[in-house]
N, C-alpha and C positions, 0 to 999 in steps of 0.2 A: 239802399234804396232811392232815397231823396239826393244821393249825388248821381245814382243813377238818372232819375229823373230830370234832372239839371243839365246831364249832359245829352239827352234826349232832347228836351227842349234848345238848346244850342244848336243840335246838328240839325233840328226842325227849322229852326232860322238860319243856318246855313244852306239850306235847298229852299226856303223860300227864296233867299239871294241870288242862289241858282237860276231859280226861275226867272225872275228878274231879268237876270243877264241874258239867259236864252230869248225871251222874249225881245227883247232888243236885239238879238243877232238875227231873228226872225225877221224882224221890224226893216233892217237894215238890208238884208238879202232881198228882200220883198221890194223897197224901194229902186234898190241896185236891178232886178228886171224890168222893173219897169222904166228905169233910165236908159236900158241899154236896149230894150224892144221898142221903145218909142222916139229915143232921140238918137241912138245911132243905130238903130233899124237893126239891130242883130239880139239875137235871144240868147240866154244864159242858159244852158242845157241842164244843169246841176243844180239853178234853184228852186226851183219848185219841190223836187224828191230831196231837197234838203229842209226847205221848210216844213215839208209833211213828216219827215222822220224827227225834228226839230220837236213839234209839235207833240208827235206821241210820247215822246220822252218826257215833256213837260207836263202832260196830261196825268200821266201813270205815277208816276215820281209824286208828282203835286196831288193825287189821291192819298199815298200815304201820309203826307202830311196834314192835308186835312184831316185824314182819321185821327191825329194825335191830337191836333189842337182843338176836334170836335166841332168843325165850321161845317161840317155837311148839311143839308139841309135835313130833316127830321120832323114826319108828320106821324104826330102821339095820337091821334085820333082813338085809333081801336083800343091800343097798348092805355092810355087814362081811361079809358072805361073799363077796362078790367082788370086793374090796378083797384078802380073803385070798388069793382063788385068783389073783388076776391084778394086780399093780399097774400096767399100762396100763389095762387095763379101767376099775380104779377111780379111774384120774385123769381118763381119759373121762368116767366118770359123774360125778366131781366138775366137770368142766366144762361139763356138763350140769345139773346140779341150780345153778349158777350163772348159766347163759344164761337157763333159764326163767322165773325173776323178772323179767330186761329185758322178755322176752316180755310177759307177763301183764302189767306196769304200763305197759306203752308200749298195749298193748289197751285197758286201762282208761283212759289218759290219751287217747287217740283217741277209740276209741267213746264214754266217758264225755260228750266235750265234744260231739260229734254229738247225744248225747241230749239233753242239757240246753239247745243252741240250740233244738230241737225243742219241746221242753216248757217253755219259758220266758213261754210266752203261755198256756198252760191254769194255772188255779186248784186252789189245792188245798181239797177241799168244805168244810171249816169255818174253817181260818185263813185263807183268801183269799190265801194266798200263794202264787207263781211255783212250780209244779212243776220248773222249773229250779234254782231254788236247794235243793231237797230233794235231787234228783241230782247237784248240783254235788260231794256227797262221791267219787264215784264217779274224775271225771278228778282230783281234788286228792288222793285215794288215789294214783293212778297217777303225778302228779310226784314225791310224797312217798317212792314205794316205790322210784321210779327215782334221786334222787336218794341216798336211803339205800344202793340196788345201789352206786352210784359210791363212795359213803364205804368200803364193806367191800369195795372190788377189793383195798386193798393187803393184807389179811387173805387173802383168796382166792389170792391170790401165794402168799405164804408159805408158808400149808396146801398148794398145788400143788406147791412147792419142798421142800415136806417139813419145813420148818421151824416150831417151836413159835410160834403167836397172840402178835403183841406187845401 
């Protein structure tokens, strides 16, 4: 399992590099749009749509990477009170918090796949790419989230048993 975690960590790092690269491409497209509109008095028809679709990809795929690294913001006011009041209720809450991502990412994978297959023949207005490709970030995020959830399982077990994370 340790080897699997290392592979997931390397994959998460590559996702982060991809996010930075796509963000740079988005900025370049935005600057080109401004340059063409105000300097050459001609607008790029594809720029706004491209930036929008790239932003959706960065956000959804980045969410799975944030989940794996634990960099989501968590408000623990209620859970801290529950855990302080009852250890059993605290552990039950911990199990629920671990199961919910499996359900969420499973739904993203299954339903996202269906959305992609339905919209593969519909073309985007300006870029003329299949909308199924745009929506492919949904099942990919589900897949990445499920894999990352499996990778976090040993940490969950250690936390459930009361041991410090390794």
